[in-house]
C-alpha positions in Angstrom: 92.7 -97.9 -98.7 95.0 -95.5 -98.8 97.3 -97.3 -96.3 97.1 -100.2 -98.7 98.4 -98.0 -101.8 101.4 -97.0 -100.1 101.9 -100.3 -98.5 101.9 -102.0 -102.1 104.7 -98.8 -103.3 106.7 -99.8 -100.3 106.9 -103.5 -100.9 107.3 -102.7 -105.1 110.3 -100.6 -104.0 111.8 -103.1 -100.8 111.5 -105.7 -103.2 113.2 -104.2 -106.2 116.3 -102.6 -104.2 116.3 -105.3 -102.5 117.1 -107.8 -105.5 119.4 -104.6 -107.2 121.8 -104.7 -103.2 122.4 -108.7 -104.4 122.9 -108.0 -107.4 125.5 -105.1 -106.6 127.3 -107.2 -104.4 127.6 -110.4 -106.3 128.1 -109.6 -109.7 130.9 -107.9 -111.7 130.6 -104.9 -113.1 133.1 -106.3 -116.6 131.1 -107.1 -119.3 130.2 -110.6 -120.1 130.2 -111.9 -116.2 126.8 -112.9 -115.3 124.5 -111.3 -113.0 122.1 -113.2 -110.6 119.4 -110.6 -110.5 117.2 -107.8 -111.7 115.1 -105.4 -110.3 112.5 -103.1 -112.2 110.1 -100.7 -111.9 107.7 -99.9 -114.5 104.5 -98.1 -115.8 101.3 -100.1 -117.6 98.5 -98.1 -119.6 96.5 -101.1 -120.3 92.6 -102.2 -119.6 90.4 -104.7 -117.8 88.3 -107.0 -119.8 85.3 -108.8 -119.3 82.2 -110.1 -121.2 82.7 -107.6 -123.8 83.1 -104.9 -121.7 86.2 -102.8 -121.1 87.6 -100.0 -119.3 91.5 -97.7 -119.2 94.0 -98.9 -117.1 96.6 -97.4 -115.7 98.9 -100.2 -113.7 102.7 -99.5 -112.1 104.5 -101.3 -109.7 108.1 -102.7 -109.5 109.7 -106.6 -108.7 113.1 -108.4 -109.0 114.2 -111.7 -109.9 116.9 -113.9 -109.1 118.9 -116.5 -111.7 119.6 -119.4 -110.4 120.4 -121.3 -114.0 121.0 -119.9 -116.9 118.4 -117.6 -117.8 115.8 -119.6 -115.4 114.6 -116.9 -113.0 112.1 -117.1 -109.6 110.8 -113.3 -109.0 108.1 -111.1 -107.1 106.9 -108.2 -107.9 104.2 -106.2 -106.1 101.8 -103.2 -108.4 98.3 -101.0 -108.4 95.8 -100.9 -111.2 93.3 -98.8 -111.5 90.9 -97.7 -113.8 91.7 -93.7 -115.3 88.2 -92.6 -114.0 88.3 -93.7 -110.4 92.1 -94.1 -109.6 91.9 -93.9 -106.1 89.4 -97.5 -106.4 92.1 -99.7 -107.7 92.9 -102.8 -106.9 96.4 -104.4 -105.1 97.9 -106.9 -107.1 101.6 -109.4 -105.7 102.4 -112.2 -108.4 105.3 -114.6 -108.1 106.7 -115.6 -111.0 109.1 -118.0 -112.9 110.9 -116.9 -116.0 113.4 -117.1 -118.9 115.5 -114.5 -119.8 117.4 -115.5 -123.6 121.1 -114.1 -123.6 120.5 -112.4 -120.2 124.1 -111.0 -120.4 123.9 -109.3 -124.1 122.7 -106.0 -125.1 118.8 -107.2 -126.5 117.4 -109.6 -123.7 114.1 -110.6 -124.4 112.2 -113.0 -121.5 109.2 -114.5 -120.7 107.1 -114.8 -118.0 104.5 -116.8 -115.6 102.7 -117.5 -112.6 100.6 -116.6 -109.4 98.8 -113.1 -108.5 97.1 -112.4 -105.4 94.6 -109.5 -105.8 93.3 -107.3 -103.0 91.5 -104.8 -102.3 87.9 -104.5 -99.8 88.5 -109.3 -99.8 90.9 -111.0 -101.8 91.1 -113.2 -105.4 93.3 -115.7 -106.7 94.8 -115.1 -110.1 97.2 -116.5 -112.9 99.5 -114.1 -114.9 101.9 -114.4 -117.7 103.5 -112.8 -120.4 107.0 -111.6 -122.5 109.2 -108.3 -123.1 112.8 -108.0 -123.3 115.4 -105.9 -121.6 117.6 -103.5 -123.5 121.2 -102.8 -122.1 122.2 -99.7 -122.8 124.3 -100.0 -119.9 125.8 -103.0 -117.7 123.5 -102.4 -115.2 120.5 -100.1 -116.3 118.1 -100.9 -119.2 114.7 -100.0 -120.1 112.2 -103.4 -119.9 109.1 -103.4 -122.4 106.8 -106.0 -121.7 102.8 -107.3 -122.2 101.2 -109.4 -119.3 98.0 -110.2 -118.8 96.5 -111.5 -115.1 93.6 -113.3 -115.5 90.6 -113.7 -112.9 88.8 -116.7 -113.7 85.3 -117.9 -111.9 82.6 -120.3 -113.6 80.5 -117.6 -114.9 83.0 -115.6 -116.5 86.6 -114.3 -117.2 88.3 -111.0 -116.5 92.1 -110.0 -118.2 93.3 -107.3 -116.5 96.0 -106.9 -119.4 99.0 -104.2 -119.7 101.9 -102.8 -122.2 104.2 -102.8 -119.8 107.8 -100.0 -120.0 110.0 -99.3 -117.4 113.1 -99.7 -116.1 115.4 -102.6 -115.5 118.9 -102.5 -113.3 120.9 -105.2 -112.0 
């Protein structure tokens, strides 16, 4: 299980760094120039909610997005979500998302996101995710990211929500 955790963290860093490197090589540092991508890392306190039962969680990870047309983007991220009571028994999450960023070259840039998530531990599960938030760019290439995200797992008899209020850093 420890190898799985290191794999998730390593994949998060690789995704984020590759998007950052592409953005560095393709975008000018002048204000007003369009950036072609961005990366991010995050920590998210939250909860797993299922049939009236909930448990407090911690979720951390990172990812990146490439902008295809105006604010429309495609991205991927990897992370690890676990309960505070049993930190070593969490779930790895890998997501592939579409997003739209409003005013992406302004200081305050809201966004919405959604897509597919693969959950894995001893087995795998298919989930969907959706959310939204805002990037606050305090420098041209570095900002704070605030986001709410819900990963939803549904079976015929129940639905489980992995809720998180994310805070992190964005870079482009």
